[in-house]
C-alpha positions as CSV (number, residue, x, y, z in Angstrom):
1,M,-19.1,-183.7,34.7
2,S,-16.3,-181.9,32.7
3,D,-16.7,-181.6,29.0
4,D,-14.0,-184.1,28.3
5,L,-15.8,-187.0,29.8
6,L,-18.4,-189.2,28.1
7,T,-20.6,-191.3,30.4
8,N,-21.2,-194.9,29.6
9,K,-24.6,-195.2,31.2
10,N,-24.3,-199.0,31.1
11,N,-21.4,-199.3,33.6
12,S,-21.2,-195.6,34.8
13,Q,-17.7,-195.6,33.5
14,N,-16.3,-192.4,32.5
15,Y,-14.4,-192.2,29.3
16,I,-12.2,-189.7,27.4
17,S,-14.2,-188.4,24.7
18,L,-12.2,-188.7,21.3
19,H,-12.7,-186.7,18.1
20,V,-10.1,-185.8,15.7
21,Q,-11.1,-185.6,12.1
22,N,-8.2,-183.4,10.7
23,E,-5.0,-181.2,11.6
24,T,-6.6,-178.0,12.3
25,D,-9.8,-178.0,14.1
26,K,-9.9,-176.2,17.4
27,L,-7.9,-178.2,19.9
28,E,-9.7,-179.4,22.9
29,A,-7.5,-182.2,24.7
30,V,-3.9,-183.3,23.8
31,V,-1.1,-185.4,25.2
32,L,2.0,-183.6,25.3
33,G,5.5,-185.4,25.7
34,I,7.9,-184.9,28.8
35,G,11.5,-185.8,28.1
36,T,12.1,-186.4,31.9
37,D,14.3,-188.9,31.7
38,I,15.8,-189.6,28.6
39,G,18.5,-192.1,29.1
40,E,21.7,-192.4,26.9
41,E,22.2,-190.4,23.9
42,S,20.6,-192.3,21.0
43,E,21.3,-193.1,17.3
44,I,17.6,-194.2,16.5
45,N,17.7,-191.7,13.5
46,P,20.0,-190.0,11.3
47,T,19.6,-186.4,13.0
48,S,20.1,-187.6,16.6
49,K,23.1,-189.9,15.5
50,Y,24.8,-186.9,13.9
51,H,24.2,-184.9,17.2
52,K,25.5,-187.5,19.2
53,E,28.7,-187.5,17.0
54,E,29.0,-183.9,17.0
55,G,28.7,-183.2,20.8
56,T,25.6,-181.2,20.2
57,Y,23.0,-183.8,21.7
58,P,20.6,-182.0,23.7
59,T,20.3,-182.0,27.6
60,E,17.5,-183.0,29.5
61,E,17.1,-179.7,30.8
62,D,17.0,-177.7,27.7
63,I,14.4,-180.4,26.2
64,Q,12.0,-180.0,29.4
65,R,12.4,-176.2,29.1
66,E,11.1,-176.0,25.7
67,I,8.4,-178.6,26.2
68,S,7.2,-176.5,29.3
69,T,7.0,-173.5,27.3
70,F,4.9,-175.2,24.7
71,E,2.7,-176.6,27.5
72,K,2.1,-172.9,28.7
73,V,1.1,-171.9,25.2
74,L,-1.5,-175.0,25.1
75,K,-2.9,-174.2,28.6
76,S,-3.3,-170.3,27.8
77,Q,-5.3,-171.4,24.8
78,G,-7.9,-173.5,27.5
79,I,-6.4,-176.9,26.2
80,E,-6.4,-179.8,28.5
81,V,-3.0,-181.1,28.5
82,Y,-2.3,-184.9,29.5
83,R,1.3,-186.0,30.2
84,P,2.8,-189.4,30.1
85,K,4.2,-191.0,33.3
86,N,7.9,-191.2,33.5
87,I,9.7,-194.3,32.3
88,E,13.4,-194.3,33.5
89,G,15.8,-194.2,30.5
90,L,13.2,-193.3,27.8
91,E,12.8,-190.0,25.8
92,Q,9.0,-189.8,25.8
93,V,9.1,-186.7,24.1
94,F,7.3,-187.6,20.8
95,T,3.9,-188.9,21.8
96,R,2.6,-188.4,18.2
97,D,4.4,-191.7,17.4
98,I,3.0,-194.0,20.0
99,G,-0.7,-193.7,19.3
100,F,-3.3,-191.6,17.5
101,V,-6.9,-190.9,17.1
102,I,-8.9,-191.1,14.0
103,D,-12.5,-189.7,14.4
104,N,-13.5,-191.4,17.8
105,T,-10.9,-194.4,17.6
106,Y,-7.6,-194.7,19.3
107,V,-5.1,-196.4,17.4
108,V,-2.2,-198.0,19.2
109,A,1.1,-197.7,17.2
110,S,3.2,-200.5,16.2
111,M,6.8,-199.3,15.9
112,Q,9.7,-201.0,14.3
113,E,12.2,-199.4,17.1
114,E,11.6,-201.6,20.2
115,V,12.8,-198.8,22.3
116,R,10.0,-196.6,21.0
117,Q,7.4,-199.5,21.8
118,M,8.7,-199.5,25.3
119,E,7.1,-196.1,25.5
120,L,3.4,-197.5,25.3
121,P,3.0,-198.1,29.1
122,G,3.8,-194.5,29.9
123,V,0.4,-193.4,28.7
124,N,-1.6,-196.5,30.0
125,H,-3.1,-194.1,32.7
126,I,-4.8,-192.1,29.9
127,T,-5.5,-195.2,27.3
128,N,-7.2,-196.7,30.5
129,R,-9.7,-194.1,30.4
130,I,-10.9,-194.6,26.6
131,D,-13.7,-196.9,25.7
132,P,-11.9,-200.3,24.9
133,N,-14.4,-200.6,22.0
134,H,-12.8,-197.5,20.6
135,I,-9.1,-198.7,20.8
136,I,-7.7,-200.9,17.8
137,H,-4.0,-202.6,17.2
138,P,-2.4,-203.3,14.0
139,P,-1.7,-207.0,13.4
140,K,1.6,-208.5,13.5
141,G,3.9,-207.2,11.0
142,A,2.2,-203.9,10.6
143,N,4.2,-201.0,11.4
144,V,2.7,-197.5,11.7
145,E,3.4,-194.5,13.5
146,G,1.7,-191.3,14.0
147,G,4.2,-189.0,12.4
148,D,3.1,-191.0,9.3
149,V,-0.7,-190.4,9.4
150,I,-2.2,-187.0,8.5
151,L,-5.9,-186.6,8.7
152,W,-7.8,-184.4,6.4
153,N,-11.5,-184.8,6.8
154,D,-12.7,-187.6,4.3
155,H,-9.0,-188.2,3.6
156,I,-6.3,-190.1,5.5
157,F,-2.6,-189.9,4.2
158,V,-0.1,-192.5,5.3
159,G,3.5,-191.9,4.8
160,I,5.5,-195.1,3.6
161,S,8.9,-194.6,5.3
162,A,11.4,-196.4,7.4
163,R,9.0,-196.4,10.3
164,T,5.8,-197.2,8.6
165,N,5.2,-200.2,6.0
166,M,2.4,-201.2,3.3
167,E,1.0,-203.6,5.9
168,G,0.5,-200.5,8.3
169,Y,-1.4,-198.6,5.5
170,E,-3.2,-201.6,4.7
171,F,-4.4,-201.8,8.3
172,I,-5.6,-198.2,8.4
173,K,-7.3,-198.6,5.3
174,T,-9.2,-201.6,6.4
175,S,-9.9,-200.1,9.6
176,F,-11.5,-196.8,8.2
177,P,-13.4,-198.2,5.4
178,H,-15.5,-194.8,5.1
179,K,-12.4,-193.0,4.6
180,Q,-10.1,-192.5,1.5
181,V,-6.9,-193.7,2.6
182,H,-3.9,-192.7,0.3
183,A,-0.4,-194.5,0.6
184,I,2.4,-191.8,0.3
185,P,6.0,-193.1,-0.2
186,L,8.6,-190.9,1.3
187,V,12.3,-190.5,0.5
188,V,14.4,-192.8,3.0
189,S,18.2,-192.0,3.2
190,K,21.0,-192.8,5.1
191,D,21.8,-188.9,4.5
192,R,20.1,-186.9,7.5
193,K,19.7,-184.0,5.1
194,K,17.6,-186.2,2.5
195,N,15.9,-188.6,4.8
196,I,12.2,-188.0,5.6
197,L,11.6,-189.8,8.8
198,H,7.7,-189.2,8.5
199,L,5.1,-187.7,6.4
200,D,4.7,-184.7,8.8
201,C,8.3,-183.5,8.0
202,T,7.4,-183.0,4.5
203,F,3.8,-182.2,4.5
204,Q,1.3,-180.3,6.8
205,P,-2.0,-179.0,6.2
206,I,-3.1,-175.7,8.0
207,G,-6.2,-173.7,8.2
208,S,-9.1,-174.8,6.0
209,K,-7.6,-175.3,2.7
210,E,-3.6,-174.7,2.8
211,A,-0.5,-176.7,3.3
212,I,3.2,-176.6,4.3
213,I,4.9,-178.9,1.7
214,Y,8.6,-180.0,0.7
215,E,7.9,-181.3,-2.6
216,N,11.1,-183.3,-2.7
217,G,10.6,-185.4,0.1
218,F,8.2,-187.7,-1.7
219,A,9.5,-191.1,-3.3
220,E,6.8,-190.7,-5.9
221,H,4.7,-187.8,-7.0
222,P,1.7,-187.4,-4.6
223,Q,-0.9,-186.5,-6.9
224,I,-3.9,-186.7,-4.5
225,I,-2.3,-184.0,-2.3
226,Y,-2.2,-181.6,-5.5
227,D,-5.6,-182.5,-6.5
228,L,-6.8,-181.3,-3.1
229,F,-4.6,-178.5,-2.4
230,K,-4.2,-175.8,-5.0
231,E,-0.8,-174.3,-6.1
232,G,-1.6,-170.9,-4.7
233,D,-2.6,-172.6,-1.2
234,M,1.1,-174.3,-0.7
235,L,3.5,-172.8,1.5
236,K,6.4,-174.5,-0.4
237,V,9.6,-174.8,1.6
238,D,13.3,-175.7,0.3
239,Q,15.5,-178.5,1.7
240,A,17.4,-176.3,4.2
241,Q,14.1,-175.2,5.6
242,M,13.0,-178.9,5.7
243,N,15.9,-179.7,7.4
244,R,15.0,-177.2,10.3
245,M,11.5,-178.9,10.3
246,F,9.5,-176.1,8.8
247,P,6.5,-178.3,8.1
248,N,6.4,-179.6,11.7
249,I,4.1,-176.9,13.1
250,F,1.0,-177.6,15.2
251,S,-2.5,-176.2,14.7
252,L,-4.6,-175.1,17.7
253,S,-7.2,-174.0,15.4
254,P,-7.7,-173.1,11.9
255,K,-6.3,-169.7,12.6
256,D,-3.8,-170.4,15.4
257,I,-0.5,-172.2,14.8
258,V,2.4,-172.8,17.0
259,V,5.6,-172.4,15.2
260,E,9.4,-172.7,16.1
261,R,10.4,-169.0,16.8
262,S,13.4,-169.2,14.3
263,F,11.4,-169.9,11.4
264,K,11.5,-166.2,10.4
265,A,10.3,-166.7,6.9
266,L,7.7,-169.2,7.7
267,I,6.3,-167.0,10.7
268,A,6.1,-163.9,8.0
269,A,4.3,-166.0,5.3
270,L,1.7,-167.5,8.0
271,K,1.1,-163.8,9.4
272,E,0.7,-162.4,5.8
273,R,-2.1,-165.0,5.3
274,G,-4.1,-164.2,8.3
275,Y,-2.7,-166.8,10.7
276,T,-2.2,-166.0,14.4
277,V,1.4,-167.3,15.2
278,H,2.5,-168.5,18.7
279,E,6.3,-168.5,18.7
280,V,8.3,-171.2,20.9
281,D,11.6,-172.0,21.1
282,Y,12.1,-175.7,19.9
283,T,15.5,-176.0,18.7
284,E,17.2,-178.5,21.2
285,N,14.1,-181.0,20.6
286,S,14.7,-180.6,16.9
287,K,18.0,-182.2,17.2
288,L,16.1,-185.7,18.2
289,S,14.4,-185.4,14.8
290,G,11.2,-184.2,15.8
291,L,9.4,-180.8,16.5
292,L,6.0,-179.5,17.6
293,R,3.4,-181.9,15.8
294,C,5.8,-184.8,17.0
295,S,5.4,-183.8,20.3
296,T,1.5,-184.0,20.6
297,M,-1.1,-186.6,20.4
298,P,-4.7,-184.7,19.9
299,L,-7.3,-186.4,21.8
300,R,-10.2,-184.2,20.7
301,R,-10.7,-181.3,18.2
302,K,-14.1,-179.5,18.0
303,G,-15.1,-179.7,14.5
């Protein structure tokens, strides 16, 4: 039996083993988006709307090329990569939003945008291999997307955004009573340069004690973040860098990080702190208002 399978002795059913407690433990299995058949140009968020209006909307070919490069990096590190099945006319790039794992539980996201909710059947062939006793669904009226949920061991940060509401936060808090769950209100604006779509666009833990942060992305001062991460352990980015999505990197381990290759200042800062940086081109995907973390749904990290 492969390492990713957990045998249920009662019915001989093989289930995918789930285990995610933070953002940086060594990655073993992940779901990566496809972007195979994205359909019509979308105005689902201020950034994609801007690129549609400017005539700079990314092509399917460029999206797939960039994702393919990312996939090669993942596989080169021995990571098992699952992919959604194509659904005609849907982006299916940002798998982070449609579901996420906390500990050994798979949370099916509840999204405000109906078109995003339509992506769920694309991962049925994966979620059907998860023990149904370890799958939970938000109640009606509770919206929560994976981009707004950041795990840090005993702590869960839940961004309160245009996509995740307080009911979604309460659902996470109730579902994981052994965790300390924190609501983090974000800046929501029609101005694409100020809008924070998800928490992972303004805050991202790295390594064992550090974080990348855009401090003006919070609607309220997130004291808990400053309690957990010391001043010298924060890599602070400015608005222009946030707009390019500097915080939306993806950790393969406490020392290995995948970064968009044009983020030269961030890459230099990470290397100076001892990280191994895997550079990939993801500029076209960023025009959809998502980057590397957004494109991934970790299923298992080895703690």
